[in-house]
C-alpha positions in Angstrom: 23.9 31.8 42.2 20.5 30.4 42.1 19.0 29.8 38.6 16.5 32.3 37.2 12.9 31.0 36.7 12.6 29.2 33.4 16.4 28.8 33.0 16.6 25.0 32.5 20.3 25.1 31.3 21.6 25.8 34.8 19.0 24.2 36.9 20.0 20.8 38.4 17.9 17.8 37.8 15.7 16.9 40.8 17.0 14.1 43.0 14.5 11.3 42.8 15.4 8.1 44.7 15.9 5.1 42.3 15.7 7.2 39.1 18.7 8.0 37.0 18.5 10.8 34.5 20.5 10.0 31.3 22.3 13.1 30.0 24.1 11.2 27.3 21.3 11.0 24.8 22.6 12.4 21.5 20.7 15.2 19.9 19.3 14.6 16.4 21.7 15.5 13.6 20.9 18.7 11.7 19.4 18.3 8.3 21.9 18.1 5.5 20.7 17.9 1.8 22.3 15.1 -0.2 21.7 13.6 -3.6 20.4 10.0 -4.1 23.7 8.9 -5.7 25.8 10.4 -2.9 23.6 8.8 -0.3 23.9 5.3 -1.9 27.7 5.8 -2.2 28.0 6.6 1.5 25.5 3.9 2.6 27.7 1.3 0.9 30.5 2.1 3.4 28.0 1.3 6.2 27.2 -2.1 4.5 30.9 -2.9 4.4 31.2 -2.1 8.1 28.3 -4.4 8.9 30.1 -7.2 7.0 33.3 -6.5 9.0 31.4 -6.7 12.3 29.6 -9.9 11.3 26.1 -8.3 11.2 25.8 -8.9 7.4 27.0 -11.6 5.0 29.1 -10.5 2.0 26.5 -12.1 -0.3 23.7 -10.0 1.2 25.9 -6.9 1.0 26.6 -7.5 -2.7 22.9 -8.1 -3.4 21.9 -4.9 -1.5 24.5 -2.9 -3.4 23.1 -4.1 -6.8 19.6 -3.3 -5.7 20.5 0.2 -4.5 22.4 0.9 -7.7 19.2 0.1 -9.6 17.1 2.1 -7.1 19.3 5.2 -7.5 19.0 5.1 -11.3 15.2 4.8 -11.1 14.8 7.5 -8.5 17.2 9.9 -10.2 20.9 10.1 -9.4 20.9 13.9 -9.0 17.6 14.1 -7.2 17.8 15.3 -3.6 17.1 12.3 -1.3 14.8 14.3 0.8 12.6 14.9 -2.2 11.9 11.2 -2.8 8.4 10.3 -1.8 6.6 7.0 -1.3 5.0 7.2 -4.7 8.4 7.5 -6.3 9.6 4.3 -4.6 6.4 2.4 -5.5 6.8 3.4 -9.1 10.4 2.3 -9.1 9.2 -1.0 -7.5 6.8 -1.5 -10.4 9.7 -1.0 -12.8 11.8 -3.5 -10.8 8.9 -6.1 -10.9 8.9 -5.9 -14.7 12.7 -5.8 -15.1 14.5 -8.9 -16.5 15.8 -11.4 -13.9 19.6 -11.0 -13.7 20.1 -14.7 -13.0 18.8 -15.7 -16.5 21.1 -14.3 -19.1 21.7 -17.4 -21.2 18.7 -19.6 -20.2 15.0 -19.2 -20.0 13.2 -18.5 -16.7 10.2 -20.7 -16.2 7.1 -20.2 -14.1 5.4 -22.8 -11.9 3.6 -24.3 -14.9 6.6 -24.3 -17.2 5.5 -21.1 -18.9 8.0 -18.3 -19.6 8.2 -16.1 -16.5 8.7 -12.4 -17.0 10.3 -10.0 -14.5 11.6 -10.4 -10.9 10.1 -12.8 -8.4 8.5 -11.8 -5.1 11.6 -12.7 -3.1 13.7 -10.4 -5.4 11.3 -7.6 -5.0 11.1 -8.0 -1.2 14.9 -7.9 -1.0 15.0 -4.8 -3.1 12.5 -3.1 -0.8 14.5 -4.2 2.2 17.6 -2.6 0.7 15.9 0.7 0.0 14.3 0.6 3.5 17.7 0.3 5.0 19.0 3.2 3.0 16.3 5.6 4.1 16.4 4.4 7.7 20.1 5.1 7.8 19.6 8.5 6.0 17.1 9.5 8.7 19.6 8.8 11.4 22.3 10.8 9.6 20.0 13.8 9.0 20.0 13.5 5.2 16.1 13.4 5.1 13.5 15.1 7.3 10.9 12.3 7.0 11.3 8.6 6.1 8.9 7.7 3.2 9.2 3.9 3.6 6.4 3.5 6.2 4.0 4.7 3.4 5.4 2.2 0.8 3.4 -1.0 0.3 5.2 -4.1 1.6 5.9 -6.9 -0.8 4.0 -10.0 0.5 6.0 -13.2 0.0 3.6 -16.1 0.5 4.7 -18.6 3.1 5.3 -22.2 2.1 2.1 -24.3 2.0 1.7 -26.9 4.7 3.1 -30.2 3.5 5.1 -28.7 0.6 8.6 -30.1 0.4 11.6 -27.9 -0.4 14.0 -30.8 0.0 14.1 -34.4 -1.3 13.1 -37.7 0.3 15.8 -40.1 1.3 15.2 -42.2 -1.9 15.4 -39.1 -4.1 18.6 -37.8 -2.4 20.3 -41.2 -2.8 19.3 -41.3 -6.5 20.7 -37.8 -7.0 24.0 -38.8 -5.3 24.3 -41.7 -7.7 23.8 -39.7 -10.9 27.5 -38.8 -11.4 28.6 -42.5 -11.3 25.7 -43.6 -13.4 26.3 -41.0 -16.1 30.0 -41.8 -16.2 29.2 -45.1 -18.0 27.5 -43.2 -20.9 29.4 -42.1 -23.9 29.9 -38.7 -25.5 29.8 -36.6 -22.3 30.5 -32.9 -22.4 33.7 -31.8 -20.6 31.7 -30.3 -17.7 29.9 -33.7 -17.3 33.1 -35.7 -16.9 33.8 -34.4 -13.3 32.2 -37.5 -11.8 34.0 -37.4 -8.4 33.8 -33.6 -8.0 30.0 -33.6 -8.6 29.4 -36.5 -6.2 31.6 -34.7 -3.6 29.4 -31.6 -3.9 26.1 -33.5 -3.9 27.1 -35.5 -0.8 28.3 -32.5 1.1 25.0 -30.7 0.4 22.8 -33.6 1.3 24.8 -35.0 4.2 25.8 -31.8 6.1 23.9 -29.0 4.4 26.4 -26.2 4.0 25.2 -23.0 2.4 26.3 -22.9 -1.2 28.5 -19.8 -0.5 30.2 -21.7 2.3 30.8 -24.6 0.0 32.4 -22.4 -2.7 34.6 -20.6 -0.1 35.9 -23.9 1.4 39.6 -24.7 0.9 41.6 -27.9 0.8 43.3 -27.2 4.1 39.8 -26.9 5.7 39.7 -30.7 5.7 41.4 -32.1 8.7 41.1 -34.5 11.6 39.3 -33.2 14.6 41.5 -32.8 17.7 39.1 -34.5 20.1 37.3 -37.2 18.0 40.1 -37.9 15.4 37.3 -38.0 12.8 37.6 -36.1 9.5 35.9 -32.7 9.5 35.4 -29.8 7.2 36.0 -26.3 8.7 33.3 -24.0 7.3 33.7 -20.3 7.5 30.3 -18.6 7.5 29.5 -15.1 6.3 26.6 -15.1 8.7 28.0 -13.4 11.8 31.6 -14.4 11.0 31.3 -17.7 12.7 33.1 -20.9 11.8 32.2 -24.5 12.6 33.5 -28.0 12.0 31.1 -30.5 10.3 31.9 -34.2 10.2 32.6 -35.9 6.9 31.6 -39.5 6.1 34.1 -42.1 5.0 32.6 -42.3 1.6 32.8 -38.5 1.2 36.5 -38.4 2.3 37.3 -41.2 -0.2 35.6 -39.4 -3.1 37.4 -36.2 -2.3 40.7 -38.1 -2.5 39.8 -39.6 -5.8 38.8 -36.2 -7.1 42.1 -34.6 -6.1 44.2 -37.4 -7.6 42.3 -38.1 -10.9 40.1 -35.3 -11.9 41.1 -31.9 -10.5 42.2 -29.6 -13.3 45.1 -27.1 -12.9 44.4 -23.4 -12.7 44.7 -21.6 -16.1 48.2 -20.3 -16.7 46.7 -17.1 -18.3 45.1 -16.1 -15.0 46.7 -13.6 -12.6 49.0 -15.1 -9.9 46.6 -14.3 -7.1 43.7 -16.0 -9.0 45.8 -19.1 -9.6 46.8 -19.2 -5.9 43.2 -18.9 -4.9 42.1 -21.7 -7.3 44.9 -24.0 -6.0 43.5 -23.5 -2.4 39.8 -24.1 -3.4 38.2 -27.4 -2.3 36.3 -27.7 -5.6 37.0 -26.0 -8.9 35.4 -25.7 -12.4 36.4 -27.7 -15.4 38.8 -24.8 -16.2 40.4 -25.0 -12.8 38.9 -21.9 -11.2 37.1 -21.7 -7.8 33.4 -22.5 -8.3 30.7 -19.9 -7.8 27.2 -20.4 -6.4 25.9 -20.2 -9.9 28.3 -23.0 -11.0 27.0 -25.2 -8.2 23.4 -24.4 -9.1 23.9 -25.3 -12.7 25.5 -28.6 -11.8 22.7 -29.6 -9.5 20.1 -28.7 -12.2 22.0 -30.9 -14.7 22.3 -33.8 -12.3 18.6 -33.6 -11.4 17.8 -34.2 -15.1 19.8 -37.4 -14.9 17.8 -38.9 -12.1 15.3 -41.7 -12.7 12.0 -40.3 -14.0 10.0 -41.8 -11.1 12.2 -40.1 -8.5 13.1 -36.9 -10.4 12.0 -33.6 -8.8 13.5 -30.1 -9.2 15.6 -28.9 -6.3 18.0 -26.1 -5.6 21.3 -26.3 -3.6 19.4 -24.7 -0.7 16.8 -27.4 -1.1 19.6 -30.0 -0.5 20.5 -28.1 2.7 16.9 -28.5 3.7 17.1 -32.2 2.8 20.2 -32.7 5.1 18.4 -31.0 8.0 15.2 -33.0 7.6 17.0 -36.3 7.3 19.3 -35.6 10.3 16.3 -34.7 12.4 13.8 -37.3 11.3 15.7 -40.3 10.0 19.0 -40.0 11.9 17.4 -39.1 15.2 19.7 -36.1 15.8 18.4 -33.5 18.3 17.6 -30.0 17.1 20.7 -28.5 18.9 23.1 -30.8 17.1 21.5 -30.1 13.7 21.6 -26.3 14.5 25.4 -26.7 15.1 25.9 -28.6 11.8 23.9 -26.0 9.8 25.5 -23.0 11.5 22.4 -21.6 13.2 22.9 -19.4 16.2 19.3 -20.0 17.3 17.7 -23.4 17.3 14.4 -21.8 16.4 15.9 -21.1 12.9 16.5 -24.8 12.4 12.7 -25.5 12.7 12.3 -23.7 9.4 14.0 -26.6 7.6 11.6 -29.2 9.1 9.1 -30.7 6.7 5.6 -31.0 8.3 4.8 -34.7 8.3 1.7 -36.4 9.5 3.4 -39.8 9.5 6.2 -38.5 11.6 3.7 -37.1 14.1 1.9 -40.4 14.2 5.1 -42.4 14.7 6.1 -40.0 17.5 2.8 -40.6 19.3 3.2 -44.4 19.0 6.7 -44.2 20.6 5.5 -42.1 23.5 5.4 -44.2 26.7 2.3 -42.2 27.8 0.4 -43.5 24.8 0.8 -47.2 25.7 
C-alpha cells in the first residue's frame, strides 16, 4: 500500500547515492523533575563510572564530590534542579569565594605578599564551577532540566603563568633541597617527624629525579620496586589515576640505596590499634608516616614545606610537590638532554604536548640552542 501524502512514518527514505541516513539517533529523553540533592546523588554514580573507565582520576572525582555537596547545600537540597537559574549559581559561587579554604585547618593561609589570605583561590573556584557545569550538562542529557543555565554563568578566569616565572627549582636549589634531610640530621632536639632522614630524602629524590604526581607517590608499594626485564635496571612501577595507565620509571643508584637504608633503619611498624586491612595496606606502602601509616598527599606537602625552610637562605624558595615534578621535567629536558617523548613517558603524559607545560621559558636556553645549530655557524 502506498503511503498517504504527509505520512512520514511509512514513507521510505529516498535513495541518494553516497548518502547514508542514520535511523539510530536517540530521541531526547522526556523531562523528569528531580531535586538538587537527588541529582547530585545520581551524578556521583556517573563520576564513579568515569573513574572505572579511566576517564577521571579518583582524586578529581573526590574533589568534584566535595564541590557538588557544597553546591547542593547552597542551591537548596530540596529545590527542583530545573528551577536553578544562572543567578543562583553565581550567588553560590560568591559564597564559595568567601568560604574558608579547606586545606588550612591548623595553619594560616598566606597571600602572595605574606598577608593573611581569606577564602578560596581562583583555581578552587574554577574547579567548583567545572564540577557544577558537569552536573548540569549531565542533567540536560538525562532530561532532568529543560534548559542548562551554565552558559549564562560567568567563567572564573585563572591567570596564566607569567613568562619567565618558575614553578620549579633550579638545579642548585633542587640539590640543596635533597641535602636538607642529611644536614638536619646532625642537629639536636629534632621532633619525631623530623627524624625520618632517609624517608624524606627518598621522597625528595623521587619527586625531583622522575617527577611522579604526589598521589602516585603515595599509592606506590614496596613490590612496585623491581628490576626491569629488558634493561636489568631498578625501576618503580607507577600506577596512575589518569586514564588508568601504569609506567616504569628508572631509579638512580643513590635513590635505591637510600630506600634500602630507610626500610632497614627508619621505617616504623603500622599501629597495632589499626584495623587489619589498614595495617596490611601500611605494610605494603613504599613510604609511611612517623606512625607507620601510608602517607597522604597532604603529608608529603607538609614535609616538603618543612624541608624548604631548612634550605640555605640564598637558595631557599617556596615550592610544592607539583613544583618538584616541574623541576624534574625541566632538568631532564634542558640539562640531561632527554627528548620530549622520553620525558612524556617518564611523567605519564599520553600527549607530548602536555609535557611542554612543564618547560620553563628560558632566554639563555634559546641562545645556547642557536649557538649549537650547524646552520648558525
